[in-house]
C-alpha positions as CSV (number, residue, x, y, z in Angstrom):
1,M,149.5,88.4,108.5
2,P,150.8,90.7,111.3
3,T,152.6,93.9,109.8
4,I,155.9,95.3,111.5
5,K,153.7,98.2,113.2
6,D,152.2,95.2,115.3
7,Y,155.8,94.4,116.7
8,Y,157.2,97.7,116.2
9,L,158.3,99.2,119.9
10,P,159.0,103.4,119.3
11,K,160.8,103.0,122.6
12,R,163.3,100.3,121.4
13,P,166.7,101.1,119.6
14,T,166.0,99.8,115.7
15,L,168.8,98.1,114.1
16,L,169.8,96.7,111.0
17,F,172.0,93.0,111.0
18,S,172.4,90.5,108.3
19,L,172.4,86.6,108.5
20,H,173.4,84.1,106.3
21,P,170.1,82.3,104.7
22,E,170.2,79.5,107.2
23,P,170.0,80.8,110.4
24,T,167.2,83.2,109.0
25,Q,165.4,80.2,107.9
26,A,166.1,78.6,111.5
27,I,164.5,81.5,113.1
28,I,161.0,81.9,111.0
29,N,161.0,77.7,111.4
30,G,160.7,78.5,115.1
31,T,164.3,76.3,115.6
32,K,166.6,79.1,116.1
33,I,165.7,81.4,119.3
34,L,169.2,82.4,120.3
35,E,171.5,84.4,118.0
36,Y,175.1,84.2,119.0
37,R,177.4,86.9,118.7
38,R,181.5,87.6,119.9
39,R,180.4,91.2,120.2
40,F,177.0,92.9,119.6
41,F,174.6,95.5,120.9
42,A,173.3,93.8,124.3
43,R,170.3,95.7,125.2
44,P,167.1,94.7,123.9
45,F,166.6,95.8,120.3
46,Q,164.6,95.4,117.5
47,A,166.0,95.2,114.0
48,F,165.7,94.5,110.2
49,V,167.6,91.6,108.9
50,Y,169.3,91.5,106.0
51,T,169.5,88.0,104.7
52,T,172.8,87.4,102.7
53,G,173.3,85.2,99.3
54,A,172.1,85.7,95.8
55,N,168.4,85.8,96.8
56,G,169.4,87.9,99.8
57,G,167.3,90.9,101.0
58,I,165.3,92.4,103.9
59,Q,163.1,89.8,104.9
60,L,162.8,89.5,108.4
61,F,161.8,91.8,111.5
62,L,162.9,90.6,114.8
63,R,162.9,91.5,118.4
64,C,165.6,91.0,121.1
65,D,165.9,90.9,124.7
66,Q,168.5,91.7,126.9
67,G,172.2,89.3,126.0
68,M,173.2,87.0,127.8
69,Q,176.8,88.0,128.1
70,L,179.2,84.5,129.1
71,V,182.0,82.9,128.7
72,P,181.9,80.3,125.9
73,E,181.4,77.2,128.3
74,Q,177.9,78.4,129.7
75,L,177.1,80.3,126.2
76,A,177.5,76.8,125.3
77,L,175.4,75.1,128.2
78,V,172.6,77.7,127.5
79,G,172.8,77.0,123.8
80,A,172.2,73.0,124.2
81,L,169.5,73.4,127.0
82,L,167.3,76.3,125.3
83,Q,167.9,75.5,121.7
84,H,169.5,72.0,121.5
85,D,172.6,73.1,119.7
86,A,175.8,71.1,119.8
87,P,177.7,72.4,122.6
88,T,181.0,71.6,120.6
89,T,179.8,73.8,117.7
90,T,178.9,76.4,119.8
91,A,182.1,76.5,121.8
92,A,183.9,76.1,117.7
93,Y,182.5,79.4,117.2
94,F,183.4,81.5,120.5
95,E,186.8,79.9,120.1
96,G,189.8,82.7,121.3
97,A,186.7,84.8,122.9
98,K,186.8,85.5,126.8
99,V,183.2,86.1,126.5
100,G,180.3,86.1,124.0
101,L,176.4,86.8,123.5
102,A,173.7,85.0,123.1
103,L,170.5,86.8,122.2
104,P,167.2,85.8,122.8
105,I,165.1,86.0,119.9
106,T,161.4,87.3,121.4
107,A,158.9,88.1,118.6
108,F,159.6,88.1,114.6
109,T,157.6,88.7,111.6
110,T,158.3,87.9,107.8
111,L,158.2,90.3,105.3
112,P,158.2,90.3,101.4
113,N,161.6,90.0,100.2
114,I,163.5,93.6,99.5
115,P,166.3,92.6,97.6
116,L,169.6,94.5,97.6
117,A,169.1,95.7,94.2
118,Q,166.0,97.5,95.7
119,L,167.5,98.5,98.5
120,R,170.2,100.7,96.9
121,R,167.8,102.3,94.3
122,Q,165.7,103.8,97.0
123,F,168.6,104.3,99.7
124,E,171.3,105.6,97.8
125,N,173.8,105.1,101.0
126,F,172.7,101.3,101.9
127,V,175.4,99.0,102.8
128,T,174.9,95.5,104.1
129,P,176.3,95.6,107.6
130,R,179.2,93.2,108.8
131,S,178.0,94.2,112.1
132,Y,174.9,96.4,113.0
133,V,173.9,99.5,112.5
134,F,171.3,102.1,114.1
135,I,168.8,102.9,111.7
136,D,166.9,104.9,114.2
137,Q,169.5,107.1,114.6
138,P,168.6,110.7,113.0
139,D,170.8,110.2,109.7
140,R,169.4,107.2,109.0
141,Q,165.4,108.1,109.6
142,A,165.1,108.0,105.9
143,Q,165.7,104.3,105.9
144,L,163.2,103.5,108.9
145,D,160.6,105.6,107.1
């Protein structure tokens, strides 16, 4: 089974962000290759994904290429072509936004679930991110290790 070492790129920023269980599972199933965000880090990155919910925790590590910053109508078209999303669903997500991002997921590996309770025991300052946090910054290096 691949490990994070097989996917980790030392020169690429490392983030932590949250997803609901359904999108996490869709990435694992291979049906989700784009992650939509209204605002997010748009450059290529790698990330640990915290899955929300009762059985949540960190169970996924992924890499994303440069985000596509487009108007909602274009994002809906890209999503329909690449991910077979319903354009109305994508447009509804971006309603009221002038632009948004589609982040191409280029690689991932699953991890044994690290539940929230364990994360908080090991890292006293662990907080599930609302948007994202960089964990390769000097003040977060212990979490990356």
